[in-house]
Steps between C-alpha positions, in 0.01 A plus 500: 500500500303739710346645178397142392332434833311824480375417140387157616309649793335761264403215269335325785291805576280401196416164678341664802121484487392662819603785728594237758744343252632841411555562883720191507674579182612849618733328756680343198531843341644646813772236521570525121553877530709454820307749712338481847136574385277545205161662530218568254161664580203632304154600632327541163449157347122457497491693827732237662808569703783269364813468711795275413802528724776339703471717803399359831115486510501657847658818357255508220206474741653776729541719193146461396338536841701827571413625151861577435444540128372854559841605636734261322746692284529196270120510426481877496797514264351242261178692480699806364722320254511285194860391526686269738629646814766424758385523854788735593347769268187515706414721789527306826511809726156499647438320835249265333759400230765441760264284702412288202867441407596432861224240538570353160860455579408317826270271289799403271454745213832601347648850500495537128214488249406561144150548393327484158163685464276318250221726365192347321297661226238616732736649752535189706816476699702181580839491674789249456785517753836335565653544840837406650749547776802664340745787519449787261776396258380151467136612458601751233690231310198269520244757373733614222525151378137401554297813444364397158442150607302600801276722290426222268434250781271730688283535182518127445381421850224759469382372161487144633317596820249681279450201284445271798245734661317536165523117473685541181820303551560406139812668369410758233719470189690819447468643155847559374575684171681315227815695565490413867442132420789517256734645760406240771521217248856582400600565859366164587730346242807644676573792268655810660314831488732644234434191282132536546503874424698436182266227387198718546681796350433724800712675754575344831318790666187402294547138585522591869160678466345191355639274766396739786145511341489121482615469859226741618232322318610159631564627855853372486773616736779456234568382144550138605172502681327659202632230263408223747146635531454537122621148441280360777187673359577410142540858400834394338609161398848362568709514168177596324453717186528872585165677489433730190407866538 
């Protein structure tokens, strides 16, 4: 049920037409993920700073006024990495970092965090964060289960924020290959992966590669979401004829 709720929230992302609507939507995302906070920021969309978050606005203002970004291990770590990072892996030993964490905790920021750096083609950096109050074991279980989803969601939010700022809110149809369409079509008809692989006369590993590629192109968090997006956009047709290749 939680997965279905998240997919519904991600589908609704496409209906947001302004940064203000996106700021309201992110609270739905937070609740669907079951975390305390969600945060997204980029300073490089047409020179604009775009912030979307569930943190208390007083904490955001304090952070900006004190220019904490130059000391924040989360920001500094993102600037040196291309992969997601757990806040526990960062260096919080400096006095400035300890101060930021102490004040953040007082402002209601949780003790655990997971950050996704998002790099643009021109070296632009955006940051997507989920934050929660949890012990290490529960947080480790959450990040193991959600790491791939959070990577996809971060990029989805960034892509949509970019479209809004560029005043291009129409969904761009993903160009799937015939094989990718075949795989999603048969999966949409309830066939198991082994059946699909046998029908297409490919190995299950090859089928997985086609499915993962389709998911990436569609910005889908899982196979069910990919099928739903493909059906909604008319890329595949329910019970339609399989595309030729």
